[in-house]
VMD Tcl script that builds the backbone (N, CA, C; Angstrom):
set m [mol new atoms 177]
animate dup $m
set s [atomselect $m all]
$s set {name element resname resid chain x y z} {
  {N N MET 1 A 15.495 14.929 11.464}
  {CA C MET 1 A 15.816 15.274 10.089}
  {C C MET 1 A 16.694 16.524 10.083}
  {N N ALA 2 A 17.839 16.427 9.428}
  {CA C ALA 2 A 18.781 17.546 9.386}
  {C C ALA 2 A 18.271 18.626 8.447}
  {N N LYS 3 A 18.611 19.851 8.783}
  {CA C LYS 3 A 18.215 20.981 7.941}
  {C C LYS 3 A 19.031 20.934 6.653}
  {N N GLN 4 A 18.366 21.045 5.525}
  {CA C GLN 4 A 19.048 20.987 4.240}
  {C C GLN 4 A 19.692 22.330 3.925}
  {N N LYS 5 A 20.903 22.267 3.347}
  {CA C LYS 5 A 21.591 23.501 2.962}
  {C C LYS 5 A 20.935 24.045 1.701}
  {N N ARG 6 A 20.734 25.346 1.700}
  {CA C ARG 6 A 20.113 25.990 0.547}
  {C C ARG 6 A 20.949 27.192 0.127}
  {N N SER 7 A 20.936 27.461 -1.162}
  {CA C SER 7 A 21.650 28.636 -1.676}
  {C C SER 7 A 20.846 29.882 -1.352}
  {N N SER 8 A 21.401 31.039 -1.686}
  {CA C SER 8 A 20.692 32.290 -1.421}
  {C C SER 8 A 19.392 32.373 -2.219}
  {N N ALA 9 A 19.315 31.619 -3.311}
  {CA C ALA 9 A 18.092 31.606 -4.122}
  {C C ALA 9 A 17.100 30.564 -3.621}
  {N N GLY 10 A 17.493 29.800 -2.601}
  {CA C GLY 10 A 16.591 28.803 -2.042}
  {C C GLY 10 A 16.721 27.427 -2.677}
  {N N THR 11 A 17.778 27.215 -3.436}
  {CA C THR 11 A 17.988 25.931 -4.107}
  {C C THR 11 A 18.601 24.925 -3.147}
  {N N ASN 12 A 18.114 23.696 -3.190}
  {CA C ASN 12 A 18.668 22.621 -2.373}
  {C C ASN 12 A 20.019 22.222 -2.975}
  {N N ILE 13 A 21.105 22.591 -2.317}
  {CA C ILE 13 A 22.456 22.405 -2.849}
  {C C ILE 13 A 22.779 20.925 -3.045}
  {N N GLN 14 A 22.454 20.098 -2.075}
  {CA C GLN 14 A 22.771 18.670 -2.175}
  {C C GLN 14 A 22.028 18.032 -3.348}
  {N N ASN 15 A 20.804 18.442 -3.557}
  {CA C ASN 15 A 20.017 17.903 -4.660}
  {C C ASN 15 A 20.648 18.275 -6.006}
  {N N VAL 16 A 21.109 19.499 -6.132}
  {CA C VAL 16 A 21.740 19.950 -7.370}
  {C C VAL 16 A 23.034 19.181 -7.628}
  {N N LYS 17 A 23.839 18.983 -6.577}
  {CA C LYS 17 A 25.087 18.221 -6.727}
  {C C LYS 17 A 24.797 16.802 -7.205}
  {N N GLN 18 A 23.758 16.200 -6.658}
  {CA C GLN 18 A 23.394 14.833 -7.040}
  {C C GLN 18 A 22.946 14.794 -8.507}
  {N N GLN 19 A 22.146 15.753 -8.906}
  {CA C GLN 19 A 21.687 15.799 -10.294}
  {C C GLN 19 A 22.855 16.025 -11.255}
  {N N ASN 20 A 23.786 16.880 -10.875}
  {CA C ASN 20 A 24.958 17.132 -11.721}
  {C C ASN 20 A 25.797 15.869 -11.887}
  {N N ALA 21 A 25.965 15.120 -10.807}
  {CA C ALA 21 A 26.750 13.888 -10.863}
  {C C ALA 21 A 26.079 12.869 -11.781}
  {N N GLN 22 A 24.776 12.741 -11.678}
  {CA C GLN 22 A 24.048 11.796 -12.537}
  {C C GLN 22 A 24.136 12.227 -14.001}
  {N N SER 23 A 24.014 13.510 -14.237}
  {CA C SER 23 A 24.072 14.032 -15.593}
  {C C SER 23 A 25.453 13.798 -16.203}
  {N N ALA 24 A 26.491 14.033 -15.415}
  {CA C ALA 24 A 27.860 13.860 -15.907}
  {C C ALA 24 A 28.127 12.402 -16.253}
  {N N GLN 25 A 27.571 11.487 -15.486}
  {CA C GLN 25 A 27.769 10.065 -15.754}
  {C C GLN 25 A 27.167 9.675 -17.093}
  {N N GLY 26 A 26.016 10.198 -17.407}
  {CA C GLY 26 A 25.324 9.816 -18.632}
  {C C GLY 26 A 25.858 10.485 -19.872}
  {N N GLN 27 A 26.677 11.512 -19.731}
  {CA C GLN 27 A 27.101 12.271 -20.903}
  {C C GLN 27 A 28.594 12.204 -21.177}
  {N N GLN 28 A 29.291 11.284 -20.577}
  {CA C GLN 28 A 30.728 11.191 -20.837}
  {C C GLN 28 A 30.967 10.846 -22.299}
  {N N ASN 29 A 31.890 11.549 -22.915}
  {CA C ASN 29 A 32.280 11.321 -24.310}
  {C C ASN 29 A 31.139 11.455 -25.292}
  {N N GLN 30 A 30.115 12.174 -24.929}
  {CA C GLN 30 A 28.968 12.320 -25.816}
  {C C GLN 30 A 29.380 12.961 -27.131}
  {N N TYR 31 A 30.135 14.056 -27.048}
  {CA C TYR 31 A 30.468 14.777 -28.262}
  {C C TYR 31 A 31.540 14.060 -29.073}
  {N N GLY 32 A 32.481 13.441 -28.390}
  {CA C GLY 32 A 33.540 12.744 -29.106}
  {C C GLY 32 A 33.004 11.693 -30.051}
  {N N THR 33 A 32.087 10.891 -29.581}
  {CA C THR 33 A 31.547 9.825 -30.428}
  {C C THR 33 A 30.518 10.359 -31.401}
  {N N GLU 34 A 29.767 11.356 -30.995}
  {CA C GLU 34 A 28.725 11.893 -31.876}
  {C C GLU 34 A 29.328 12.462 -33.147}
  {N N PHE 35 A 30.365 13.299 -32.995}
  {CA C PHE 35 A 30.938 13.932 -34.175}
  {C C PHE 35 A 31.852 12.976 -34.938}
  {N N ALA 36 A 32.512 12.094 -34.243}
  {CA C ALA 36 A 33.413 11.167 -34.911}
  {C C ALA 36 A 32.636 10.254 -35.854}
  {N N SER 37 A 31.443 9.862 -35.483}
  {CA C SER 37 A 30.672 8.952 -36.323}
  {C C SER 37 A 30.183 9.626 -37.591}
  {N N GLU 38 A 30.098 10.957 -37.587}
  {CA C GLU 38 A 29.601 11.680 -38.752}
  {C C GLU 38 A 30.718 12.247 -39.618}
  {N N THR 39 A 31.962 12.042 -39.236}
  {CA C THR 39 A 33.081 12.657 -39.940}
  {C C THR 39 A 33.826 11.617 -40.765}
  {N N ASP 40 A 34.026 11.942 -42.032}
  {CA C ASP 40 A 34.819 11.090 -42.905}
  {C C ASP 40 A 36.248 11.635 -42.890}
  {N N ALA 41 A 37.112 10.953 -42.161}
  {CA C ALA 41 A 38.478 11.452 -41.948}
  {C C ALA 41 A 39.224 11.624 -43.266}
  {N N GLN 42 A 39.038 10.708 -44.200}
  {CA C GLN 42 A 39.740 10.790 -45.478}
  {C C GLN 42 A 39.306 12.039 -46.249}
  {N N GLN 43 A 38.019 12.327 -46.212}
  {CA C GLN 43 A 37.494 13.516 -46.894}
  {C C GLN 43 A 38.057 14.795 -46.270}
  {N N VAL 44 A 38.155 14.817 -44.956}
  {CA C VAL 44 A 38.701 15.982 -44.264}
  {C C VAL 44 A 40.158 16.189 -44.653}
  {N N ARG 45 A 40.918 15.108 -44.735}
  {CA C ARG 45 A 42.328 15.222 -45.131}
  {C C ARG 45 A 42.452 15.809 -46.536}
  {N N LYS 46 A 41.598 15.344 -47.455}
  {CA C LYS 46 A 41.620 15.865 -48.827}
  {C C LYS 46 A 41.315 17.360 -48.840}
  {N N GLN 47 A 40.297 17.754 -48.107}
  {CA C GLN 47 A 39.928 19.170 -48.054}
  {C C GLN 47 A 41.054 20.013 -47.467}
  {N N ASN 48 A 41.688 19.504 -46.426}
  {CA C ASN 48 A 42.805 20.232 -45.814}
  {C C ASN 48 A 43.963 20.375 -46.793}
  {N N GLN 49 A 44.226 19.318 -47.538}
  {CA C GLN 49 A 45.324 19.334 -48.507}
  {C C GLN 49 A 45.031 20.360 -49.609}
  {N N LYS 50 A 43.787 20.376 -50.089}
  {CA C LYS 50 A 43.395 21.350 -51.123}
  {C C LYS 50 A 43.549 22.771 -50.603}
  {N N ALA 51 A 43.073 23.008 -49.402}
  {CA C ALA 51 A 43.143 24.345 -48.824}
  {C C ALA 51 A 44.591 24.785 -48.653}
  {N N GLU 52 A 45.440 23.868 -48.239}
  {CA C GLU 52 A 46.853 24.193 -48.033}
  {C C GLU 52 A 47.523 24.532 -49.359}
  {N N SER 53 A 47.229 23.767 -50.400}
  {CA C SER 53 A 47.858 24.044 -51.693}
  {C C SER 53 A 47.351 25.363 -52.273}
  {N N LYS 54 A 46.057 25.679 -52.089}
  {CA C LYS 54 A 45.534 26.966 -52.545}
  {C C LYS 54 A 46.191 28.119 -51.799}
  {N N LYS 55 A 46.389 27.924 -50.503}
  {CA C LYS 55 A 47.007 28.965 -49.690}
  {C C LYS 55 A 48.430 29.247 -50.182}
  {N N GLN 56 A 49.154 28.190 -50.537}
  {CA C GLN 56 A 50.532 28.371 -50.994}
  {C C GLN 56 A 50.574 29.001 -52.382}
  {N N GLN 57 A 49.590 28.690 -53.232}
  {CA C GLN 57 A 49.533 29.295 -54.566}
  {C C GLN 57 A 49.257 30.791 -54.473}
  {N N ASN 58 A 48.425 31.175 -53.517}
  {CA C ASN 58 A 48.038 32.583 -53.391}
  {C C ASN 58 A 49.093 33.435 -52.696}
  {N N SER 59 A 50.066 32.833 -52.084}
  {CA C SER 59 A 51.057 33.645 -51.366}
  {C C SER 59 A 52.326 33.837 -52.164}
}
mol reanalyze $m
mol bondsrecalc $m
mol representation Tube
mol addrep $m
């Protein structure tokens, strides 16, 4: 059995790399789809348009 590489804190480096890889696989595009499903694009456009017109009126 080969000696496992450990960090200065005693962490099994290979184990951490494996866990990170598994975690990354399960979380791809998590935020993109999560926020997109809750956002009404038409409403955002209206709000942006209102804000822009107010900004121009105030300047």
